[in-house]
Structure formats: C-alpha cells, structure tokens
ROGUPA-499670 format. One record per atom (N, C-alpha, C): x, y, z. Coordinates in steps of 0.1 Angstrom, whole numbers, plus 5000, padded with zeros to 4 digits. Layout:
! ROGUPA-499670
XYZ;...
END
This chain:
! ROGUPA-499670
050933937324;051934037329;053134017323;053634137316;054834157307;055934087316;056934017312;058033987321;059233987309;060733917315;061433867310;061833767317;061633647309;062133507310;063533467306;064233447311;065733397309;066133497296;066033637302;066233767290;065233757283;064133697278;063533687265;062133777271;061533877265;060633907272;059333877265;058633837269;056833777266;056133817276;054533777276;053633837284;053233657289;052933687302;052833567310;051533557312;050633457316;049233437320;049233377337;048833497345;048933427357;047233357359;047533247362;046433127363;046033067379;045433127388;045233057401;044632917396;043932887384;043232747381;044532677379;045832677376;046432557375;047532537383;047732427389;048332407403;049732417397;050132437388;051732447384;052232527374;052932577373;053532637360;054132597351;053332637338;053832587322;054432637318;055432577310;056632667304;056232587288;055832697275;056232637262;057532577260;057732457252;058832417252;059932527238;059332617233;060132697226;060632797234;060632797246;061232897257;062632837263;062832687260;063632627270;064832517259;066232527259;066832457252;066832297260;067032207252;066632077256;067632027266;068532077265;069832077276;069232087288;068332197291;068232247304;067032127311;066732067301;065032007307;065431877317;065131867328;064931747339;064131687336;064331537335;062831417334;062331467347;060731437345;059831507355;058731357353;058131307369;057231237364;055831267368;056031407366;054831487366;053731437354;052331457358;051331437346;050231547348;050431607337;049131697336;048131647332;046831717338;045331647336;044531757338;043931797325;043131907322;041531887330;040731977335;039531957342;038631877338;038531837321;037731757317;038631607315;039631597323;040331457323;041131397311;041731487306;042431477290;043931507301;044731387293;046331457300;047131517289;047831577291;048831667285;050231597286;051131547274;052431517279;053431617286;054431577292;055131667297;056631607293;057131737288;058631677285;059631697296;059431757304;060331757318;060131877327;060831907335;061132047341;062032117342;062132257342;063232347341;063032427347;064232547353;064432637361;064732767354;064332877352;064232977347;064133097351;064933207351;065033337356;063833437351;063033477361;062133607358;062333737362;061833807355;062233957360;060934037355;060434117358;059134237364;059634337372;060134427363;060634537368;061634537377;061734577386;062834547399;062934397403;061634357401;061234247410;062334117402;062934027404;063533897398;063133777405;063433647401;063233537412;063633397399;064033297403;064333187399;062833097398;062133027391;061332927393;061232837384;060832717386;060332577382;059132577374;059132517363;057932497356;058332357350;057132327344;056932197336;057032237321;057332167311;057832187301;056832107289;056132187281;055032117277;054832187258;055132067250;054532117236;053332207231;052232147244;050832177242;050132307250;051332397251;051132517257;051932627246;051332757244;051432847239;052132967244;051832947257;052633067264;053033037279;053933137287;054033077298;052833097309;052932977317;051233027323;052132997339;052133117343;052333107360;051133067368;051432977377;050532917383;049832927393;049132877406;049032897418;050632857428;051332777422;052332737429;053332857429;053632917418;054633037414;053833137423;052533207421;051933277432;052233287445;051633157451;052533097463;053333157468;054533097461;056133077463;056733237461;055933297457;056333437456;055733527466;054633477473;053733547482;052633647473;052633637466;051833727454;050333757464;049733897460;048633897466;047834007453;046533967449;045934027440;044834147447;044734237447;043634307450;042834417435;041534357434;040734367424;039934487428;040434567439;039234707442;039734797438;
END
C-alpha cells in the first residue's frame, strides 16, 4: 500500500501474519524511540532484536492516523501487522 509516514512517501506491506507493526530504523529518529520489552520471534523460532517502539503518522489519500510500531534494524519495509489492521477496522474484499 502506498502511504505517507511522517511525511515520507513509502510502500507498506499489509501483513495479517504479523502480530505487530514493524518499522525499519531508517524511518525514525533515535530520539523518538521509546524502550520496549517486546520480543519478536519468527515462525521458525528465530528472535529479531527490537530497538524500541515509536509512534508515527500515516496518511493514505484522505485517511490519516497515528500508529505505534516496533523498530528493528532487521526489516527493510514498513510492515503494517494485524494490530494495525484491527485498530483501524480494515476489511479486505478479494472478490
């Protein structure tokens, strides 16, 4: 999905298989990252280090919101997880 996050245009991955929203460290300023005790574990059991969490603005067309995501050096794209989809009452219609 093409979006604007904190004023920066980017493509976001909508991922119902991800329990949480993930943000690449390149999208945030270290000063905005808050400590988080959250641990990310992949389906194969591998853990991914988390630098913390951050609140960012998101705009898609006329829709806008503020969301929280976990920051990691190990993701390259913004991944909007099931938490974001549920919090924003998103519905997908594949027909």
